[in-house]
C-alpha positions in Angstrom: 0.0 0.0 0.0 1.5 3.3 -1.1 1.8 6.1 1.4 -0.6 9.0 1.0 0.9 12.2 -0.5 1.2 15.1 1.8 2.2 18.8 1.4 4.9 20.6 3.3 2.6 21.2 6.2 1.9 17.5 6.5 -1.7 17.8 5.3 -3.0 15.2 2.8 -3.1 16.4 -0.8 -6.5 16.3 -2.6 -6.9 15.2 -6.1 -8.1 17.9 -8.5 -11.8 17.7 -9.4 -12.8 16.0 -12.6 -13.9 18.1 -15.6 -17.5 17.1 -15.0 -17.4 18.3 -11.4 -15.7 21.6 -12.4 -18.5 22.4 -14.9 -18.1 24.1 -18.2 -14.8 25.7 -18.9 -14.6 29.5 -18.5 -13.8 31.4 -21.7 -10.3 32.8 -21.8 -10.1 36.6 -21.5 -8.6 36.9 -24.9 -11.8 35.2 -26.4 -14.2 37.5 -24.5 -16.0 40.2 -26.5 -14.3 43.6 -26.3 -16.1 46.2 -24.3 -18.4 48.5 -26.2 -16.7 51.8 -27.0 -18.0 54.8 -25.0 -20.9 56.5 -26.7 -19.9 60.0 -27.8 -22.3 62.8 -27.4 -20.4 65.3 -29.5 -17.4 67.5 -28.7 -16.7 68.1 -25.0 -16.5 71.6 -23.6 -13.4 73.3 -22.4 -13.5 71.5 -19.1 -12.2 68.3 -20.8 -10.8 66.9 -17.6 -13.9 67.3 -15.5 -15.0 64.2 -13.5 -17.7 62.2 -15.3 -21.1 61.4 -13.9 -21.2 57.9 -12.4 -23.6 56.8 -15.1 -21.7 58.4 -18.0 -20.3 55.9 -20.4 -22.5 53.0 -19.3 -24.4 51.2 -22.0 -28.1 51.5 -22.0 -30.8 49.0 -23.0 -31.5 47.8 -26.5 -33.4 51.1 -27.2 -30.1 52.9 -27.1 -30.9 55.5 -29.7 -34.3 56.4 -28.2 -34.4 59.5 -26.0 -35.1 58.7 -22.3 -37.7 61.5 -22.1 -38.9 64.5 -24.0 -36.4 66.8 -22.3 -33.3 64.9 -23.3 -30.9 67.0 -25.2 -32.2 70.2 -23.7 -30.1 72.2 -21.3 -30.7 71.3 -17.7 -32.1 74.2 -15.6 -31.1 74.4 -11.9 -33.8 74.5 -9.2 -34.0 77.8 -7.3 -32.1 77.9 -4.1 -34.5 79.4 -1.6 -31.8 79.8 1.1 -30.0 82.4 -1.0 -30.8 86.0 -0.1 -29.4 87.3 -3.4 -31.6 87.7 -6.5 -32.2 84.2 -8.0 -30.8 83.7 -11.5 -33.2 84.1 -14.3 -32.9 80.6 -15.5 -34.3 79.4 -12.2 -37.7 80.4 -13.4 -37.5 78.7 -16.8 -38.8 75.4 -15.3 -41.9 74.3 -13.5 -44.9 76.7 -14.1 -42.9 79.4 -15.8 -42.3 80.1 -19.4 -39.6 82.7 -18.8 -37.7 84.5 -16.1 -40.7 86.5 -14.9 -43.7 85.1 -16.7 -45.6 82.2 -15.1 -47.7 80.1 -17.4 -51.4 80.5 -18.0 -52.9 77.2 -17.1 -55.9 77.8 -19.4 -53.6 77.8 -22.4 -52.3 74.4 -21.6 -55.7 72.7 -21.4 -59.0 73.1 -22.9 -61.3 75.3 -20.8 -64.2 73.6 -19.1 -67.7 75.1 -19.4 -67.5 76.9 -16.0 -64.1 78.4 -16.9 -65.6 80.0 -20.0 -68.0 82.0 -17.8 -67.2 85.7 -17.6 -68.0 86.6 -14.0 -68.8 90.0 -12.7 -66.5 91.4 -10.0 -68.0 90.3 -6.7 -65.4 91.7 -4.3 -64.2 95.3 -4.1 -61.5 96.3 -1.6 -62.1 99.6 0.2 -60.1 102.5 -1.2 -58.6 103.4 2.2 -57.3 99.8 2.5 -55.6 99.9 -0.9 -54.1 103.3 -0.2 -52.8 102.0 3.2 -51.2 99.0 1.4 -49.6 101.4 -1.2 -48.1 103.6 1.5 -46.8 100.7 3.5 -45.2 99.3 0.3 -43.4 102.6 -0.4 -42.2 102.9 3.2 -40.6 99.5 3.6 -39.4 98.8 0.1 -36.0 99.7 -1.4 -36.7 102.6 -3.8 -35.5 102.3 -7.4 -32.5 104.5 -8.2 -33.4 108.1 -9.1 -36.7 108.3 -7.3 -37.8 111.0 -4.9 -40.7 109.9 -2.7 -41.6 113.5 -1.9 -42.0 114.7 -5.4 -43.1 111.6 -7.4 -46.7 110.6 -7.8 -47.5 107.9 -5.2 -49.2 105.4 -7.6 -46.3 105.9 -10.1 -43.7 105.3 -7.4 -45.5 102.2 -6.2 -45.7 100.9 -9.8 -41.9 101.3 -10.2 -41.4 99.4 -6.9 -43.6 96.6 -8.0 -41.8 96.4 -11.4 -38.5 96.1 -9.6 -39.9 93.3 -7.4 -41.1 91.1 -10.3 -38.4 88.5 -10.1 -38.8 88.1 -6.3 -42.5 87.9 -6.7 -42.1 85.1 -9.3 -39.7 83.3 -7.0 -42.3 83.4 -4.2 -45.1 82.4 -6.6 -43.3 79.3 -7.7 -42.5 78.4 -4.1 -46.1 78.7 -2.9 -47.6 76.9 -5.9 -45.2 74.0 -6.5 -43.5 73.5 -3.1 -46.3 74.4 -0.7 -45.7 71.3 1.5 -42.0 72.0 1.9 -41.8 75.7 2.5 -38.3 76.9 3.4 -38.2 78.2 7.0 -37.6 81.9 7.3 -38.4 82.4 3.6 -39.7 85.9 4.3 -37.2 86.8 7.0 -35.3 89.3 4.9 -36.8 92.8 4.3 -36.4 92.3 0.6 -38.5 89.1 0.3 -41.0 90.4 2.9 -41.5 93.5 0.7 -42.0 91.3 -2.4 -44.6 89.3 -0.5 -46.4 92.5 0.5 -46.3 93.7 -3.1 -47.4 90.5 -4.8 -49.7 88.7 -2.4 -51.0 91.0 0.3 -54.0 92.4 -1.6 -55.0 89.0 -3.0 -55.1 87.6 0.5 -57.1 90.7 1.6 -59.6 90.0 -1.2 -60.1 86.5 0.2 -60.9 87.9 3.7 -63.2 90.5 2.2 -65.1 87.8 0.3 -65.6 85.8 3.6 -66.8 88.9 5.5 -69.1 90.1 2.7 -70.8 86.8 2.2 -71.1 86.3 6.0 -72.7 89.7 6.2 -75.3 88.8 3.6 -76.3 85.5 5.0 -76.2 86.3 8.8 -76.8 89.1 11.3 -73.0 89.6 11.8 -72.9 93.3 11.0 -75.8 94.2 13.3 -74.3 92.2 16.2 -71.0 94.1 15.9 -72.6 97.5 15.5 -74.8 97.0 18.6 -72.1 95.4 20.6 -71.3 97.8 23.5 -68.0 96.2 24.6 -64.4 96.2 23.6 -62.9 94.1 20.7 -59.8 92.1 21.3 -58.5 90.4 18.1 -55.5 88.0 17.9 -54.0 87.4 14.5 -51.7 84.3 14.7 -49.0 84.0 12.1 -50.0 87.5 10.9 -47.5 87.7 8.0 -47.9 91.1 6.4 -51.1 91.6 8.2 -53.6 91.1 5.3 -56.2 89.5 7.5 -55.8 91.9 10.4 -55.9 94.9 8.2 -59.0 93.7 6.3 -60.9 92.9 9.5 -59.9 96.2 11.1 -61.0 98.1 8.0 -64.4 96.2 8.0 -64.9 96.9 11.7 -64.2 100.6 11.2 -66.6 100.7 8.3 -69.3 99.0 10.4 -68.7 101.0 13.6 -66.3 104.0 13.3 -66.2 104.6 17.0 -65.3 101.0 17.9 -62.7 100.5 20.6 -60.4 97.6 19.7 -57.0 96.0 20.5 -55.3 94.1 17.7 -52.5 91.6 18.7 -50.2 90.6 15.9 -48.2 87.4 16.6 -45.4 86.1 14.3 -41.9 84.8 14.6 -40.4 87.2 12.0 -39.7 90.8 13.1 -39.8 92.2 9.6 -43.3 90.8 8.9 -44.5 92.2 12.3 -43.3 95.7 11.4 -45.1 95.5 8.0 -48.3 94.1 9.6 -48.3 96.9 12.3 -48.0 99.6 9.6 -50.7 98.2 7.5 -53.2 97.7 10.4 -52.5 101.1 11.9 -53.0 102.7 8.5 -56.5 101.2 8.1 -57.6 101.7 11.7 -55.7 104.7 13.3 -57.8 104.6 16.5 -57.2 100.9 17.2 -54.4 99.9 19.6 -52.0 97.6 17.7 -49.5 95.4 19.6 -46.8 93.1 18.2 -45.7 89.8 19.8 -42.6 88.1 18.4 -43.1 84.6 19.6 -44.2 81.1 18.6 -47.9 80.4 18.9 -47.5 77.6 21.5 -45.7 80.1 23.8 -48.6 82.5 23.8 -50.3 82.7 27.2 -53.9 81.5 27.2 -54.6 83.5 30.4 -53.3 86.8 29.0 -55.3 86.4 25.7 -58.5 85.7 27.6 -58.2 88.8 29.7 -60.6 91.5 28.6 -62.8 94.3 29.8 -66.4 93.7 30.7 -68.5 92.5 27.7 -65.5 91.8 25.5 -65.8 90.5 22.0 -62.8 88.2 21.3 -61.6 87.4 17.8 -58.9 85.1 16.3 -57.6 84.6 12.8 -55.4 81.9 11.5 -54.2 82.7 8.0 -52.3 79.9 6.2 -51.2 78.8 9.7 -53.0 75.5 10.5 -51.3 73.6 7.6 -47.9 74.9 8.7 -48.5 73.6 12.2 -49.2 70.1 11.0 -45.9 68.9 12.4 -46.2 71.0 15.5 -48.9 69.1 17.4 -48.1 71.1 20.6 -49.1 74.4 18.9 -52.3 72.8 17.5 -53.3 71.5 20.9 -52.5 74.9 22.4 -54.9 76.6 20.0 -57.7 74.1 20.6 -57.3 74.4 24.3 -57.6 78.2 24.0 -60.8 78.0 22.0 -62.2 75.4 24.4 -61.6 77.6 27.4 -63.5 80.4 25.8 -66.4 78.0 25.5 -66.1 77.1 29.1 -66.1 80.8 30.1 -69.1 81.5 27.9 -67.2 84.2 26.0 -68.4 85.8 22.7 -65.8 84.7 20.2 -65.3 84.9 16.4 -62.7 82.7 14.6 -61.5 83.2 11.0 -59.7 80.3 9.3 -58.0 80.8 5.9 -56.1 78.0 4.1 -55.1 77.2 0.5 -57.6 75.3 -1.7 -55.2 72.4 -2.1 -56.9 69.1 -1.6 -54.8 67.8 1.3 -54.6 71.1 3.1 -58.3 71.8 2.6 -59.3 68.5 4.1 -57.1 69.2 7.1 -59.1 72.5 7.5 -62.3 70.5 7.2 -61.1 68.3 10.0 -60.4 71.4 12.1 -63.9 72.6 11.3 -65.4 69.4 12.7 -63.2 69.7 15.9 -64.4 73.3 16.5 -68.0 72.2 15.9 -67.5 69.4 18.4 -66.4 72.0 21.0 -69.6 74.0 20.4 -68.7 76.6 17.8 -71.1 77.2 14.9 -69.9 77.8 11.3 -71.2 81.2 10.0 -69.5 80.7 6.7 -69.6 78.6 4.4 -71.5 75.7 6.0 -75.3 75.7 6.1 -75.4 73.8 9.4 -73.3 72.7 12.4 -73.5 69.0 11.6 -70.5 66.9 10.7 -69.1 67.7 7.3 -70.5 65.2 4.8 -67.7 65.8 2.3 -65.1 64.3 4.7 -66.8 61.0 4.2 -65.6 60.8 0.6 -61.9 60.9 0.3 -61.9 62.5 -3.2 -63.9 65.5 -2.1 -62.8 68.7 -0.5 -64.5 72.0 0.3 -63.2 75.4 -0.7 -64.6 78.8 -1.8 -64.2 80.8 -5.0 -64.3 84.5 -5.5 -64.0 87.0 -8.3 -62.6 90.5 -8.1 -61.1 93.3 -10.1 -57.7 94.0 -8.6 -56.5 97.6 -8.3 -54.7 99.1 -11.3 -51.3 98.7 -9.7 -51.8 95.0 -9.2 -53.2 94.6 -12.7 -50.0 95.9 -14.1 -47.8 93.5 -12.1 -50.1 90.6 -13.0 -49.9 91.5 -16.6 -46.1 91.6 -16.4 -46.0 88.2 -14.7 -48.5 86.7 -17.1 -51.0 85.6 -14.5 -54.8 86.2 -14.0 -56.1 86.4 -10.5 -59.5 87.7 -11.3 -60.9 84.4 -10.0 -59.3 82.9 -6.9 -59.9 79.9 -4.6 -59.4 79.5 -0.8 -60.5 77.4 2.1 -62.3 80.0 4.2 -64.3 79.6 7.5 -65.9 81.9 10.0 -67.0 80.4 13.4 -69.0 81.9 16.3 -69.1 80.7 19.9 -72.4 79.5 21.5 -72.7 82.8 23.3 -72.6 84.7 20.0 -74.0 82.2 17.4 -77.6 82.6 18.6 -77.5 86.3 17.8 -75.7 86.0 14.5 -77.2 82.9 12.7 -80.7 83.2 11.3 -83.4 80.9 12.5 -84.7 78.1 10.3 -82.9 76.0 7.7 -80.3 77.8 5.6 -80.1 77.4 1.8 -77.7 74.8 0.4 -74.2 75.9 -0.6 -72.3 75.1 -3.8 -69.3 72.9 -3.0 -68.4 71.6 -6.5 -69.1 71.6 -10.2 -68.6 68.1 -11.6 -68.6 67.7 -15.3 -71.5 65.9 -16.8 -71.0 62.2 -17.6 -72.9 60.2 -20.3 -74.6 56.9 -19.7 -71.4 55.2 -21.1 -69.3 56.9 -18.5 -67.7 59.5 -20.8 -67.5 63.2 -20.1 -69.9 65.3 -22.1 -70.3 69.1 -22.5 -71.8 70.9 -19.5 -71.5 70.6 -15.8 -73.6 70.1 -12.7 -73.6 71.8 -9.3 -72.8 69.8 -6.3 -74.7 71.2 -3.3 -74.4 70.7 0.5 -77.4 71.3 2.7 -75.5 70.2 5.9 -77.0 66.7 5.9 -76.1 65.4 2.5 -74.6 66.2 -0.9 -76.7 66.3 -4.0 -76.5 67.6 -7.6 -78.6 69.9 -9.7 -78.1 71.1 -13.3 -75.5 73.8 -13.7 -76.2 77.0 -15.6 -74.1 79.8 -17.0 -74.8 83.5 -17.2 -76.4 85.4 -14.4 -77.4 82.2 -12.6 -73.8 80.9 -12.5 -72.8 80.2 -8.9 -69.3 79.9 -7.5 -68.2 77.5 -4.7 -69.2 78.9 -1.3 -72.3 80.8 -2.6 -75.8 79.9 -1.6 -78.3 78.3 -4.0 -81.7 79.8 -3.3 -83.5 77.9 -6.1 
């Protein structure tokens, strides 16, 4: 018997595996196909030695010569950097909803108009002239004046027009941010004086028109004006997240118009000092006799006890303008506000609450949930809801409630809108007005209120295909139902009452 073969370490040597056990023979490197040469995309630029993209040079699928998308071959445009305080580059606005550096697109040009969009609506809302003049003077006072201007000698409207023209790029920057990136707003976006002035110039009056719409419609369908006029007490109004003060200014101007000798304190709360200064100027200009106080603090740090203090027979008011959606991740602040409103109910105070939010589906449904929470506490909706029952639209996930309005903007705003290529003669918003139990009995009319328009779905044929025409979706507080839509004088916007 032959001795077993061992290696130097004394371990037994193993026989190499057979060809069958090894499997098929691997091809030699020399017989492997040569790598595909790099695809050339034309001459390189002067930065020949720049590092390549990690995917550059890789082979694609069998459809190599087909473009990956419709934008292939076009120059790539950078996204705007909202953290920069310098003027964004013009090419930042050549993407998304913009056709050029300062001209946003007209959505109606990109899609065929529906029947309700073809309707030419009369102007429903008109902002008071003193309010517009106060906005103009505030804009001139806080904005950087164009070179060669003399505020003392130049016509005020002409000067404001030149300021708005110089702000067009910044207004476009904000417009894109609010329309395409609403859910991811950059913190301190309006912290600089320059961007705050651009917001005042481009958005303040449009927000004021939304509040004016809410107050005008509430005045028509309730006893709100008479209650305020006959109220013999003091008004204490808190505007949370006041921004440039569009809501506070519009409410103050309406109160002065209803009752010129009213005694009132307006508390403006925001975390940005620049916005607080602008809001104070705007509110004081519309209501010189009102006491205006600024509070630079977060909402959750506001003292409930101090806000509930008032003189005998005090009328309390609160406004949340585009705030509730921004507090979605700040549950502490949301609970703080709900606790504040609930304590007013417990103390049987007379309270008004104004809520304003975008008409975006997700944000609007959050506002509808807040509406149900306030109703559960005991508040009654004065606008737009016809009853205090649970919102029937929340039961269907595809529906959401918002209001529409039409207005003719002041000439100064028309010029800037024309320059920007936008049309804001019709606007949308989620707007609510609530009254506490101690006040709702005096404001709301007795009996069942007419249904409210909450939608205009397009007509569908028996085969399930869209056909010309639309219907009106109405809410009577208990249920949703449809009726035939009509154009002309009988055309109704969302939020309006249907009396037929």
